[in-house]
PDB file as gemmi writes it, atoms N, CA and C in Angstrom:
CRYST1    1.000    1.000    1.000  90.00  90.00  90.00 P 1                      
ATOM      1  N   MET A   1     -16.181   2.738 -13.089  1.00  0.00           N  
ATOM      2  CA  MET A   1     -15.371   3.931 -13.029  1.00  0.00           C  
ATOM      3  C   MET A   1     -15.905   4.829 -11.919  1.00  0.00           C  
ATOM      4  N   LEU A   2     -14.978   5.406 -11.158  1.00  0.00           N  
ATOM      5  CA  LEU A   2     -15.336   6.360 -10.131  1.00  0.00           C  
ATOM      6  C   LEU A   2     -15.425   7.748 -10.742  1.00  0.00           C  
ATOM      7  N   SER A   3     -16.278   8.578 -10.187  1.00  0.00           N  
ATOM      8  CA  SER A   3     -16.418   9.931 -10.692  1.00  0.00           C  
ATOM      9  C   SER A   3     -16.467  10.899  -9.523  1.00  0.00           C  
ATOM     10  N   PHE A   4     -15.635  11.926  -9.567  1.00  0.00           N  
ATOM     11  CA  PHE A   4     -15.579  12.930  -8.524  1.00  0.00           C  
ATOM     12  C   PHE A   4     -15.575  14.313  -9.151  1.00  0.00           C  
ATOM     13  N   THR A   5     -15.960  15.319  -8.385  1.00  0.00           N  
ATOM     14  CA  THR A   5     -16.014  16.687  -8.892  1.00  0.00           C  
ATOM     15  C   THR A   5     -14.609  17.267  -9.028  1.00  0.00           C  
ATOM     16  N   GLY A   6     -14.496  18.289  -9.832  1.00  0.00           N  
ATOM     17  CA  GLY A   6     -13.208  18.934 -10.064  1.00  0.00           C  
ATOM     18  C   GLY A   6     -12.654  19.672  -8.867  1.00  0.00           C  
ATOM     19  N   ALA A   7     -13.491  19.989  -7.884  1.00  0.00           N  
ATOM     20  CA  ALA A   7     -13.037  20.710  -6.697  1.00  0.00           C  
ATOM     21  C   ALA A   7     -12.443  19.787  -5.634  1.00  0.00           C  
ATOM     22  N   LEU A   8     -12.569  18.487  -5.811  1.00  0.00           N  
ATOM     23  CA  LEU A   8     -12.084  17.530  -4.822  1.00  0.00           C  
ATOM     24  C   LEU A   8     -10.564  17.514  -4.779  1.00  0.00           C  
ATOM     25  N   LYS A   9     -10.008  17.539  -3.571  1.00  0.00           N  
ATOM     26  CA  LYS A   9      -8.563  17.406  -3.404  1.00  0.00           C  
ATOM     27  C   LYS A   9      -8.242  15.919  -3.321  1.00  0.00           C  
ATOM     28  N   VAL A  10      -7.270  15.485  -4.107  1.00  0.00           N  
ATOM     29  CA  VAL A  10      -6.871  14.079  -4.164  1.00  0.00           C  
ATOM     30  C   VAL A  10      -5.376  13.995  -3.882  1.00  0.00           C  
ATOM     31  N   TYR A  11      -5.003  13.131  -2.937  1.00  0.00           N  
ATOM     32  CA  TYR A  11      -3.599  12.942  -2.587  1.00  0.00           C  
ATOM     33  C   TYR A  11      -3.236  11.463  -2.699  1.00  0.00           C  
ATOM     34  N   ALA A  12      -2.150  11.178  -3.380  1.00  0.00           N  
ATOM     35  CA  ALA A  12      -1.630   9.816  -3.496  1.00  0.00           C  
ATOM     36  C   ALA A  12      -0.427   9.688  -2.572  1.00  0.00           C  
ATOM     37  N   ALA A  13      -0.447   8.686  -1.708  1.00  0.00           N  
ATOM     38  CA  ALA A  13       0.685   8.420  -0.824  1.00  0.00           C  
ATOM     39  C   ALA A  13       1.805   7.790  -1.649  1.00  0.00           C  
ATOM     40  N   MET A  14       3.007   8.291  -1.521  1.00  0.00           N  
ATOM     41  CA  MET A  14       4.136   7.793  -2.302  1.00  0.00           C  
ATOM     42  C   MET A  14       4.683   6.484  -1.755  1.00  0.00           C  
ATOM     43  N   GLU A  15       4.612   6.287  -0.450  1.00  0.00           N  
ATOM     44  CA  GLU A  15       5.112   5.066   0.176  1.00  0.00           C  
ATOM     45  C   GLU A  15       4.046   3.976   0.125  1.00  0.00           C  
ATOM     46  N   PRO A  16       4.416   2.749  -0.230  1.00  0.00           N  
ATOM     47  CA  PRO A  16       3.442   1.648  -0.178  1.00  0.00           C  
ATOM     48  C   PRO A  16       2.948   1.429   1.253  1.00  0.00           C  
ATOM     49  N   GLN A  17       1.718   0.978   1.375  1.00  0.00           N  
ATOM     50  CA  GLN A  17       1.108   0.743   2.683  1.00  0.00           C  
ATOM     51  C   GLN A  17       0.653  -0.708   2.812  1.00  0.00           C  
ATOM     52  N   ASP A  18       0.501  -1.127   4.049  1.00  0.00           N  
ATOM     53  CA  ASP A  18      -0.032  -2.440   4.360  1.00  0.00           C  
ATOM     54  C   ASP A  18      -1.525  -2.410   4.031  1.00  0.00           C  
ATOM     55  N   MET A  19      -1.976  -3.225   3.109  1.00  0.00           N  
ATOM     56  CA  MET A  19      -3.363  -3.199   2.668  1.00  0.00           C  
ATOM     57  C   MET A  19      -4.321  -3.817   3.675  1.00  0.00           C  
ATOM     58  N   ARG A  20      -3.803  -4.309   4.809  1.00  0.00           N  
ATOM     59  CA  ARG A  20      -4.689  -4.782   5.872  1.00  0.00           C  
ATOM     60  C   ARG A  20      -5.246  -3.616   6.685  1.00  0.00           C  
ATOM     61  N   LYS A  21      -4.655  -2.426   6.520  1.00  0.00           N  
ATOM     62  CA  LYS A  21      -5.142  -1.255   7.240  1.00  0.00           C  
ATOM     63  C   LYS A  21      -6.521  -0.868   6.723  1.00  0.00           C  
ATOM     64  N   SER A  22      -7.337  -0.398   7.641  1.00  0.00           N  
ATOM     65  CA  SER A  22      -8.678   0.038   7.275  1.00  0.00           C  
ATOM     66  C   SER A  22      -8.878   1.474   7.750  1.00  0.00           C  
ATOM     67  N   PHE A  23     -10.060   1.819   8.213  1.00  0.00           N  
ATOM     68  CA  PHE A  23     -10.416   3.192   8.559  1.00  0.00           C  
ATOM     69  C   PHE A  23      -9.386   3.862   9.469  1.00  0.00           C  
ATOM     70  N   ASN A  24      -9.200   3.316  10.667  1.00  0.00           N  
ATOM     71  CA  ASN A  24      -8.323   3.946  11.654  1.00  0.00           C  
ATOM     72  C   ASN A  24      -6.860   3.914  11.250  1.00  0.00           C  
ATOM     73  N   GLY A  25      -6.418   2.803  10.683  1.00  0.00           N  
ATOM     74  CA  GLY A  25      -5.023   2.692  10.275  1.00  0.00           C  
ATOM     75  C   GLY A  25      -4.663   3.653   9.156  1.00  0.00           C  
ATOM     76  N   LEU A  26      -5.527   3.767   8.160  1.00  0.00           N  
ATOM     77  CA  LEU A  26      -5.267   4.693   7.056  1.00  0.00           C  
ATOM     78  C   LEU A  26      -5.395   6.142   7.508  1.00  0.00           C  
ATOM     79  N   ALA A  27      -6.358   6.430   8.385  1.00  0.00           N  
ATOM     80  CA  ALA A  27      -6.485   7.788   8.921  1.00  0.00           C  
ATOM     81  C   ALA A  27      -5.232   8.177   9.705  1.00  0.00           C  
ATOM     82  N   ALA A  28      -4.646   7.234  10.429  1.00  0.00           N  
ATOM     83  CA  ALA A  28      -3.406   7.496  11.167  1.00  0.00           C  
ATOM     84  C   ALA A  28      -2.251   7.776  10.207  1.00  0.00           C  
ATOM     85  N   VAL A  29      -2.180   7.056   9.098  1.00  0.00           N  
ATOM     86  CA  VAL A  29      -1.135   7.306   8.095  1.00  0.00           C  
ATOM     87  C   VAL A  29      -1.275   8.723   7.543  1.00  0.00           C  
ATOM     88  N   VAL A  30      -2.510   9.124   7.254  1.00  0.00           N  
ATOM     89  CA  VAL A  30      -2.747  10.479   6.744  1.00  0.00           C  
ATOM     90  C   VAL A  30      -2.259  11.519   7.742  1.00  0.00           C  
ATOM     91  N   GLN A  31      -2.589  11.356   9.011  1.00  0.00           N  
ATOM     92  CA  GLN A  31      -2.220  12.333  10.028  1.00  0.00           C  
ATOM     93  C   GLN A  31      -0.730  12.317  10.344  1.00  0.00           C  
ATOM     94  N   GLU A  32      -0.166  11.138  10.557  1.00  0.00           N  
ATOM     95  CA  GLU A  32       1.205  11.030  11.050  1.00  0.00           C  
ATOM     96  C   GLU A  32       2.266  11.090   9.964  1.00  0.00           C  
ATOM     97  N   HIS A  33       1.978  10.553   8.797  1.00  0.00           N  
ATOM     98  CA  HIS A  33       3.010  10.471   7.756  1.00  0.00           C  
ATOM     99  C   HIS A  33       2.788  11.431   6.591  1.00  0.00           C  
ATOM    100  N   LEU A  34       1.544  11.727   6.285  1.00  0.00           N  
ATOM    101  CA  LEU A  34       1.273  12.594   5.136  1.00  0.00           C  
ATOM    102  C   LEU A  34       0.999  14.040   5.543  1.00  0.00           C  
ATOM    103  N   GLY A  35       0.854  14.293   6.829  1.00  0.00           N  
ATOM    104  CA  GLY A  35       0.637  15.649   7.308  1.00  0.00           C  
ATOM    105  C   GLY A  35      -0.714  16.232   6.927  1.00  0.00           C  
ATOM    106  N   GLY A  36      -1.711  15.377   6.785  1.00  0.00           N  
ATOM    107  CA  GLY A  36      -3.041  15.837   6.416  1.00  0.00           C  
ATOM    108  C   GLY A  36      -4.055  15.551   7.500  1.00  0.00           C  
ATOM    109  N   ASP A  37      -5.265  16.005   7.254  1.00  0.00           N  
ATOM    110  CA  ASP A  37      -6.378  15.742   8.157  1.00  0.00           C  
ATOM    111  C   ASP A  37      -7.413  14.936   7.383  1.00  0.00           C  
ATOM    112  N   PRO A  38      -7.605  13.665   7.724  1.00  0.00           N  
ATOM    113  CA  PRO A  38      -8.532  12.835   6.952  1.00  0.00           C  
ATOM    114  C   PRO A  38      -9.994  13.258   7.070  1.00  0.00           C  
ATOM    115  N   TYR A  39     -10.287  14.194   7.971  1.00  0.00           N  
ATOM    116  CA  TYR A  39     -11.671  14.617   8.200  1.00  0.00           C  
ATOM    117  C   TYR A  39     -11.977  15.982   7.571  1.00  0.00           C  
ATOM    118  N   GLN A  40     -11.197  16.374   6.570  1.00  0.00           N  
ATOM    119  CA  GLN A  40     -11.413  17.656   5.905  1.00  0.00           C  
ATOM    120  C   GLN A  40     -11.977  17.509   4.496  1.00  0.00           C  
ATOM    121  N   GLY A  41     -12.317  16.308   4.070  1.00  0.00           N  
ATOM    122  CA  GLY A  41     -12.975  16.124   2.785  1.00  0.00           C  
ATOM    123  C   GLY A  41     -12.074  15.812   1.616  1.00  0.00           C  
ATOM    124  N   ALA A  42     -10.791  15.632   1.843  1.00  0.00           N  
ATOM    125  CA  ALA A  42      -9.890  15.244   0.757  1.00  0.00           C  
ATOM    126  C   ALA A  42      -9.918  13.724   0.600  1.00  0.00           C  
ATOM    127  N   LEU A  43      -9.558  13.256  -0.559  1.00  0.00           N  
ATOM    128  CA  LEU A  43      -9.496  11.827  -0.856  1.00  0.00           C  
ATOM    129  C   LEU A  43      -8.030  11.411  -0.818  1.00  0.00           C  
ATOM    130  N   TYR A  44      -7.726  10.330  -0.119  1.00  0.00           N  
ATOM    131  CA  TYR A  44      -6.356   9.825   0.002  1.00  0.00           C  
ATOM    132  C   TYR A  44      -6.278   8.453  -0.652  1.00  0.00           C  
ATOM    133  N   LEU A  45      -5.267   8.276  -1.468  1.00  0.00           N  
ATOM    134  CA  LEU A  45      -5.080   7.069  -2.266  1.00  0.00           C  
ATOM    135  C   LEU A  45      -3.820   6.346  -1.810  1.00  0.00           C  
ATOM    136  N   PHE A  46      -3.936   5.030  -1.583  1.00  0.00           N  
ATOM    137  CA  PHE A  46      -2.824   4.211  -1.101  1.00  0.00           C  
ATOM    138  C   PHE A  46      -2.667   2.978  -1.989  1.00  0.00           C  
ATOM    139  N   THR A  47      -1.451   2.460  -2.072  1.00  0.00           N  
ATOM    140  CA  THR A  47      -1.201   1.215  -2.788  1.00  0.00           C  
ATOM    141  C   THR A  47      -0.242   0.345  -1.981  1.00  0.00           C  
ATOM    142  N   ASN A  48      -0.107  -0.914  -2.419  1.00  0.00           N  
ATOM    143  CA  ASN A  48       0.828  -1.834  -1.774  1.00  0.00           C  
ATOM    144  C   ASN A  48       2.140  -1.863  -2.561  1.00  0.00           C  
ATOM    145  N   LYS A  49       3.113  -2.650  -2.085  1.00  0.00           N  
ATOM    146  CA  LYS A  49       4.427  -2.715  -2.744  1.00  0.00           C  
ATOM    147  C   LYS A  49       4.338  -3.246  -4.168  1.00  0.00           C  
ATOM    148  N   ARG A  50       3.479  -4.220  -4.388  1.00  0.00           N  
ATOM    149  CA  ARG A  50       3.362  -4.816  -5.731  1.00  0.00           C  
ATOM    150  C   ARG A  50       2.528  -3.967  -6.680  1.00  0.00           C  
ATOM    151  N   ARG A  51       1.871  -2.949  -6.153  1.00  0.00           N  
ATOM    152  CA  ARG A  51       1.047  -2.019  -6.939  1.00  0.00           C  
ATOM    153  C   ARG A  51      -0.131  -2.702  -7.639  1.00  0.00           C  
ATOM    154  N   ASN A  52      -0.590  -3.813  -7.077  1.00  0.00           N  
ATOM    155  CA  ASN A  52      -1.750  -4.490  -7.653  1.00  0.00           C  
ATOM    156  C   ASN A  52      -3.019  -4.272  -6.829  1.00  0.00           C  
ATOM    157  N   ARG A  53      -2.911  -3.491  -5.770  1.00  0.00           N  
ATOM    158  CA  ARG A  53      -4.061  -3.158  -4.936  1.00  0.00           C  
ATOM    159  C   ARG A  53      -4.000  -1.676  -4.601  1.00  0.00           C  
ATOM    160  N   LEU A  54      -5.179  -1.099  -4.447  1.00  0.00           N  
ATOM    161  CA  LEU A  54      -5.226   0.272  -3.961  1.00  0.00           C  
ATOM    162  C   LEU A  54      -6.415   0.450  -3.042  1.00  0.00           C  
ATOM    163  N   LYS A  55      -6.281   1.401  -2.154  1.00  0.00           N  
ATOM    164  CA  LYS A  55      -7.360   1.765  -1.237  1.00  0.00           C  
ATOM    165  C   LYS A  55      -7.530   3.274  -1.275  1.00  0.00           C  
ATOM    166  N   ILE A  56      -8.785   3.677  -1.132  1.00  0.00           N  
ATOM    167  CA  ILE A  56      -9.134   5.092  -1.078  1.00  0.00           C  
ATOM    168  C   ILE A  56      -9.782   5.365   0.277  1.00  0.00           C  
ATOM    169  N   LEU A  57      -9.320   6.410   0.935  1.00  0.00           N  
ATOM    170  CA  LEU A  57      -9.910   6.874   2.184  1.00  0.00           C  
ATOM    171  C   LEU A  57     -10.534   8.240   1.911  1.00  0.00           C  
ATOM    172  N   PHE A  58     -11.813   8.384   2.252  1.00  0.00           N  
ATOM    173  CA  PHE A  58     -12.527   9.624   1.933  1.00  0.00           C  
ATOM    174  C   PHE A  58     -13.542   9.946   3.018  1.00  0.00           C  
ATOM    175  N   TRP A  59     -13.544  11.186   3.478  1.00  0.00           N  
ATOM    176  CA  TRP A  59     -14.520  11.691   4.451  1.00  0.00           C  
ATOM    177  C   TRP A  59     -15.592  12.443   3.684  1.00  0.00           C  
ATOM    178  N   ASP A  60     -16.851  12.040   3.817  1.00  0.00           N  
ATOM    179  CA  ASP A  60     -17.937  12.689   3.069  1.00  0.00           C  
ATOM    180  C   ASP A  60     -18.748  13.660   3.910  1.00  0.00           C  
ATOM    181  N   GLY A  61     -18.291  13.949   5.116  1.00  0.00           N  
ATOM    182  CA  GLY A  61     -19.007  14.862   5.995  1.00  0.00           C  
ATOM    183  C   GLY A  61     -19.804  14.143   7.070  1.00  0.00           C  
ATOM    184  N   THR A  62     -20.114  12.870   6.838  1.00  0.00           N  
ATOM    185  CA  THR A  62     -20.853  12.097   7.834  1.00  0.00           C  
ATOM    186  C   THR A  62     -20.083  10.884   8.321  1.00  0.00           C  
ATOM    187  N   GLY A  63     -19.075  10.474   7.588  1.00  0.00           N  
ATOM    188  CA  GLY A  63     -18.291   9.300   7.963  1.00  0.00           C  
ATOM    189  C   GLY A  63     -17.189   9.038   6.964  1.00  0.00           C  
ATOM    190  N   LEU A  64     -16.300   8.137   7.329  1.00  0.00           N  
ATOM    191  CA  LEU A  64     -15.203   7.752   6.453  1.00  0.00           C  
ATOM    192  C   LEU A  64     -15.624   6.632   5.515  1.00  0.00           C  
ATOM    193  N   TRP A  65     -15.206   6.739   4.275  1.00  0.00           N  
ATOM    194  CA  TRP A  65     -15.354   5.678   3.283  1.00  0.00           C  
ATOM    195  C   TRP A  65     -13.991   5.036   3.076  1.00  0.00           C  
ATOM    196  N   VAL A  66     -13.972   3.729   2.917  1.00  0.00           N  
ATOM    197  CA  VAL A  66     -12.785   3.020   2.453  1.00  0.00           C  
ATOM    198  C   VAL A  66     -13.222   2.183   1.257  1.00  0.00           C  
ATOM    199  N   ALA A  67     -12.606   2.445   0.133  1.00  0.00           N  
ATOM    200  CA  ALA A  67     -12.877   1.672  -1.081  1.00  0.00           C  
ATOM    201  C   ALA A  67     -11.584   0.973  -1.473  1.00  0.00           C  
ATOM    202  N   ALA A  68     -11.693  -0.246  -1.978  1.00  0.00           N  
ATOM    203  CA  ALA A  68     -10.519  -1.020  -2.356  1.00  0.00           C  
ATOM    204  C   ALA A  68     -10.689  -1.596  -3.753  1.00  0.00           C  
ATOM    205  N   LYS A  69      -9.567  -1.748  -4.450  1.00  0.00           N  
ATOM    206  CA  LYS A  69      -9.564  -2.395  -5.760  1.00  0.00           C  
ATOM    207  C   LYS A  69      -8.353  -3.320  -5.825  1.00  0.00           C  
ATOM    208  N   ARG A  70      -8.593  -4.547  -6.274  1.00  0.00           N  
ATOM    209  CA  ARG A  70      -7.526  -5.527  -6.466  1.00  0.00           C  
ATOM    210  C   ARG A  70      -7.510  -5.898  -7.938  1.00  0.00           C  
ATOM    211  N   LEU A  71      -6.349  -5.765  -8.560  1.00  0.00           N  
ATOM    212  CA  LEU A  71      -6.215  -6.167  -9.954  1.00  0.00           C  
ATOM    213  C   LEU A  71      -5.966  -7.669 -10.023  1.00  0.00           C  
ATOM    214  N   GLU A  72      -6.617  -8.334 -10.943  1.00  0.00           N  
ATOM    215  CA  GLU A  72      -6.416  -9.774 -11.125  1.00  0.00           C  
ATOM    216  C   GLU A  72      -5.108 -10.058 -11.859  1.00  0.00           C  
ATOM    217  N   GLN A  73      -4.661  -9.116 -12.682  1.00  0.00           N  
ATOM    218  CA  GLN A  73      -3.346  -9.236 -13.318  1.00  0.00           C  
ATOM    219  C   GLN A  73      -2.799  -7.841 -13.580  1.00  0.00           C  
ATOM    220  N   GLY A  74      -1.484  -7.740 -13.630  1.00  0.00           N  
ATOM    221  CA  GLY A  74      -0.861  -6.451 -13.866  1.00  0.00           C  
ATOM    222  C   GLY A  74      -0.770  -5.603 -12.617  1.00  0.00           C  
ATOM    223  N   CYS A  75      -0.414  -4.343 -12.803  1.00  0.00           N  
ATOM    224  CA  CYS A  75      -0.280  -3.428 -11.673  1.00  0.00           C  
ATOM    225  C   CYS A  75      -0.684  -2.019 -12.091  1.00  0.00           C  
ATOM    226  N   PHE A  76      -0.920  -1.197 -11.089  1.00  0.00           N  
ATOM    227  CA  PHE A  76      -1.280   0.191 -11.335  1.00  0.00           C  
ATOM    228  C   PHE A  76      -0.036   0.976 -11.730  1.00  0.00           C  
ATOM    229  N   SER A  77      -0.206   1.938 -12.595  1.00  0.00           N  
ATOM    230  CA  SER A  77       0.863   2.852 -12.974  1.00  0.00           C  
ATOM    231  C   SER A  77       0.898   3.974 -11.949  1.00  0.00           C  
ATOM    232  N   TRP A  78       1.662   3.768 -10.879  1.00  0.00           N  
ATOM    233  CA  TRP A  78       1.666   4.718  -9.775  1.00  0.00           C  
ATOM    234  C   TRP A  78       2.531   5.920 -10.126  1.00  0.00           C  
ATOM    235  N   PRO A  79       2.065   7.132  -9.824  1.00  0.00           N  
ATOM    236  CA  PRO A  79       2.859   8.325 -10.144  1.00  0.00           C  
ATOM    237  C   PRO A  79       4.128   8.392  -9.305  1.00  0.00           C  
ATOM    238  N   GLN A  80       5.114   9.054  -9.840  1.00  0.00           N  
ATOM    239  CA  GLN A  80       6.384   9.248  -9.151  1.00  0.00           C  
ATOM    240  C   GLN A  80       6.395  10.623  -8.496  1.00  0.00           C  
ATOM    241  N   PRO A  81       7.088  10.757  -7.359  1.00  0.00           N  
ATOM    242  CA  PRO A  81       7.150  12.072  -6.714  1.00  0.00           C  
ATOM    243  C   PRO A  81       7.891  13.076  -7.593  1.00  0.00           C  
ATOM    244  N   SER A  82       7.474  14.328  -7.526  1.00  0.00           N  
ATOM    245  CA  SER A  82       8.130  15.367  -8.320  1.00  0.00           C  
ATOM    246  C   SER A  82       9.309  15.991  -7.587  1.00  0.00           C  
ATOM    247  N   ARG A  83       9.409  15.741  -6.265  1.00  0.00           N  
ATOM    248  CA  ARG A  83      10.512  16.240  -5.456  1.00  0.00           C  
ATOM    249  C   ARG A  83      11.067  15.098  -4.604  1.00  0.00           C  
ATOM    250  N   SER A  84      12.338  15.164  -4.291  1.00  0.00           N  
ATOM    251  CA  SER A  84      12.960  14.170  -3.430  1.00  0.00           C  
ATOM    252  C   SER A  84      12.371  14.255  -2.029  1.00  0.00           C  
ATOM    253  N   GLY A  85      12.038  13.117  -1.452  1.00  0.00           N  
ATOM    254  CA  GLY A  85      11.491  13.067  -0.103  1.00  0.00           C  
ATOM    255  C   GLY A  85      10.012  13.387  -0.007  1.00  0.00           C  
ATOM    256  N   GLN A  86       9.358  13.555  -1.125  1.00  0.00           N  
ATOM    257  CA  GLN A  86       7.936  13.884  -1.136  1.00  0.00           C  
ATOM    258  C   GLN A  86       7.125  12.684  -0.648  1.00  0.00           C  
ATOM    259  N   LYS A  87       6.216  12.904   0.307  1.00  0.00           N  
ATOM    260  CA  LYS A  87       5.430  11.821   0.886  1.00  0.00           C  
ATOM    261  C   LYS A  87       4.062  11.657   0.245  1.00  0.00           C  
ATOM    262  N   ARG A  88       3.551  12.717  -0.365  1.00  0.00           N  
ATOM    263  CA  ARG A  88       2.258  12.635  -1.037  1.00  0.00           C  
ATOM    264  C   ARG A  88       2.310  13.495  -2.292  1.00  0.00           C  
ATOM    265  N   LEU A  89       1.482  13.111  -3.232  1.00  0.00           N  
ATOM    266  CA  LEU A  89       1.391  13.822  -4.498  1.00  0.00           C  
ATOM    267  C   LEU A  89      -0.051  14.259  -4.674  1.00  0.00           C  
ATOM    268  N   SER A  90      -0.241  15.498  -5.011  1.00  0.00           N  
ATOM    269  CA  SER A  90      -1.577  16.023  -5.220  1.00  0.00           C  
ATOM    270  C   SER A  90      -1.988  15.794  -6.673  1.00  0.00           C  
ATOM    271  N   LEU A  91      -3.147  15.166  -6.866  1.00  0.00           N  
ATOM    272  CA  LEU A  91      -3.647  14.853  -8.200  1.00  0.00           C  
ATOM    273  C   LEU A  91      -4.983  15.526  -8.444  1.00  0.00           C  
ATOM    274  N   THR A  92      -5.339  15.673  -9.691  1.00  0.00           N  
ATOM    275  CA  THR A  92      -6.681  16.125 -10.034  1.00  0.00           C  
ATOM    276  C   THR A  92      -7.600  14.901 -10.037  1.00  0.00           C  
ATOM    277  N   PRO A  93      -8.898  15.102  -9.913  1.00  0.00           N  
ATOM    278  CA  PRO A  93      -9.823  13.967 -10.020  1.00  0.00           C  
ATOM    279  C   PRO A  93      -9.706  13.247 -11.378  1.00  0.00           C  
ATOM    280  N   GLU A  94      -9.371  13.978 -12.422  1.00  0.00           N  
ATOM    281  CA  GLU A  94      -9.198  13.355 -13.747  1.00  0.00           C  
ATOM    282  C   GLU A  94      -8.006  12.398 -13.762  1.00  0.00           C  
ATOM    283  N   ALA A  95      -6.907  12.797 -13.101  1.00  0.00           N  
ATOM    284  CA  ALA A  95      -5.740  11.924 -13.017  1.00  0.00           C  
ATOM    285  C   ALA A  95      -6.059  10.678 -12.189  1.00  0.00           C  
ATOM    286  N   LEU A  96      -6.860  10.835 -11.149  1.00  0.00           N  
ATOM    287  CA  LEU A  96      -7.301   9.683 -10.353  1.00  0.00           C  
ATOM    288  C   LEU A  96      -8.100   8.716 -11.219  1.00  0.00           C  
ATOM    289  N   ALA A  97      -8.997   9.242 -12.028  1.00  0.00           N  
ATOM    290  CA  ALA A  97      -9.797   8.386 -12.912  1.00  0.00           C  
ATOM    291  C   ALA A  97      -8.902   7.648 -13.902  1.00  0.00           C  
ATOM    292  N   LEU A  98      -7.906   8.313 -14.462  1.00  0.00           N  
ATOM    293  CA  LEU A  98      -6.983   7.649 -15.387  1.00  0.00           C  
ATOM    294  C   LEU A  98      -6.234   6.527 -14.681  1.00  0.00           C  
ATOM    295  N   LEU A  99      -5.748   6.808 -13.485  1.00  0.00           N  
ATOM    296  CA  LEU A  99      -4.991   5.811 -12.728  1.00  0.00           C  
ATOM    297  C   LEU A  99      -5.854   4.596 -12.410  1.00  0.00           C  
ATOM    298  N   THR A 100      -7.070   4.803 -11.900  1.00  0.00           N  
ATOM    299  CA  THR A 100      -7.925   3.675 -11.524  1.00  0.00           C  
ATOM    300  C   THR A 100      -8.478   2.933 -12.731  1.00  0.00           C  
ATOM    301  N   ASP A 101      -8.540   3.592 -13.891  1.00  0.00           N  
ATOM    302  CA  ASP A 101      -9.020   2.935 -15.115  1.00  0.00           C  
ATOM    303  C   ASP A 101      -7.912   2.211 -15.867  1.00  0.00           C  
ATOM    304  N   GLY A 102      -6.683   2.270 -15.348  1.00  0.00           N  
ATOM    305  CA  GLY A 102      -5.607   1.500 -15.945  1.00  0.00           C  
ATOM    306  C   GLY A 102      -4.799   2.210 -17.008  1.00  0.00           C  
ATOM    307  N   VAL A 103      -4.945   3.506 -17.137  1.00  0.00           N  
ATOM    308  CA  VAL A 103      -4.141   4.243 -18.105  1.00  0.00           C  
ATOM    309  C   VAL A 103      -2.732   4.375 -17.553  1.00  0.00           C  
ATOM    310  N   ASP A 104      -1.740   4.013 -18.365  1.00  0.00           N  
ATOM    311  CA  ASP A 104      -0.346   4.070 -17.944  1.00  0.00           C  
ATOM    312  C   ASP A 104       0.132   5.507 -18.007  1.00  0.00           C  
ATOM    313  N   LEU A 105       0.392   6.091 -16.852  1.00  0.00           N  
ATOM    314  CA  LEU A 105       0.833   7.472 -16.794  1.00  0.00           C  
ATOM    315  C   LEU A 105       2.339   7.610 -17.003  1.00  0.00           C  
ATOM    316  N   LYS A 106       3.074   6.508 -16.928  1.00  0.00           N  
ATOM    317  CA  LYS A 106       4.525   6.548 -17.120  1.00  0.00           C  
ATOM    318  C   LYS A 106       4.839   6.720 -18.599  1.00  0.00           C  
ATOM    319  N   GLY A 107       5.841   7.507 -18.863  1.00  0.00           N  
ATOM    320  CA  GLY A 107       6.261   7.722 -20.240  1.00  0.00           C  
ATOM    321  C   GLY A 107       5.441   8.774 -20.965  1.00  0.00           C  
ATOM    322  N   ALA A 108       4.342   9.155 -20.391  1.00  0.00           N  
ATOM    323  CA  ALA A 108       3.521  10.200 -20.998  1.00  0.00           C  
ATOM    324  C   ALA A 108       3.998  11.544 -20.476  1.00  0.00           C  
ATOM    325  N   LYS A 109       3.847  12.543 -21.266  1.00  0.00           N  
ATOM    326  CA  LYS A 109       4.195  13.887 -20.799  1.00  0.00           C  
ATOM    327  C   LYS A 109       3.051  14.382 -19.924  1.00  0.00           C  
ATOM    328  N   MET A 110       3.377  14.726 -18.697  1.00  0.00           N  
ATOM    329  CA  MET A 110       2.360  15.168 -17.766  1.00  0.00           C  
ATOM    330  C   MET A 110       2.021  16.630 -18.020  1.00  0.00           C  
ATOM    331  N   ARG A 111       0.790  16.883 -18.216  1.00  0.00           N  
ATOM    332  CA  ARG A 111       0.292  18.233 -18.451  1.00  0.00           C  
ATOM    333  C   ARG A 111       0.073  18.928 -17.109  1.00  0.00           C  
ATOM    334  N   PRO A 112      -0.136  20.246 -17.102  1.00  0.00           N  
ATOM    335  CA  PRO A 112      -0.326  20.958 -15.835  1.00  0.00           C  
ATOM    336  C   PRO A 112      -1.489  20.461 -14.987  1.00  0.00           C  
ATOM    337  N   TRP A 113      -2.486  19.834 -15.577  1.00  0.00           N  
ATOM    338  CA  TRP A 113      -3.622  19.341 -14.809  1.00  0.00           C  
ATOM    339  C   TRP A 113      -3.280  18.111 -13.982  1.00  0.00           C  
ATOM    340  N   TYR A 114      -2.169  17.440 -14.292  1.00  0.00           N  
ATOM    341  CA  TYR A 114      -1.836  16.178 -13.638  1.00  0.00           C  
ATOM    342  C   TYR A 114      -1.563  16.366 -12.148  1.00  0.00           C  
ATOM    343  N   GLU A 115      -0.711  17.331 -11.821  1.00  0.00           N  
ATOM    344  CA  GLU A 115      -0.377  17.534 -10.414  1.00  0.00           C  
ATOM    345  C   GLU A 115      -0.798  18.919  -9.981  1.00  0.00           C  
ATOM    346  N   ARG A 116      -1.467  18.978  -8.858  1.00  0.00           N  
ATOM    347  CA  ARG A 116      -1.861  20.268  -8.282  1.00  0.00           C  
ATOM    348  C   ARG A 116      -0.775  20.774  -7.368  1.00  0.00           C  
ATOM    349  N   GLU A 117      -0.643  22.037  -7.287  1.00  0.00           N  
ATOM    350  CA  GLU A 117       0.334  22.655  -6.380  1.00  0.00           C  
ATOM    351  C   GLU A 117      -0.299  23.052  -5.093  1.00  0.00           C  
TER     352      GLU A 117                                                      
END                                                                             
């Protein structure tokens, strides 16, 4: 299980990404498509079309981290955008932990902590 502080900004990309992308490719997606800066300390979460893989891009102040997870069976319960045309969704670190630990977020009533404004 991953653990992050409550002050960490977490963004999930709504569009599936090519999982062959690494540091530079994911940083370009953050800048060009998500309107963010990958070098400001936020964590960016990406998945593929089948939702069985995810990648995390994170700047820790000294360099970029890329972490990946591949599920052997099943898929991640990826959050849905709250607005039409939304390219990224802001999550709390707790919601990130639920998602990566396999908790199905669909069908559950989302509390105010789920999405940050």
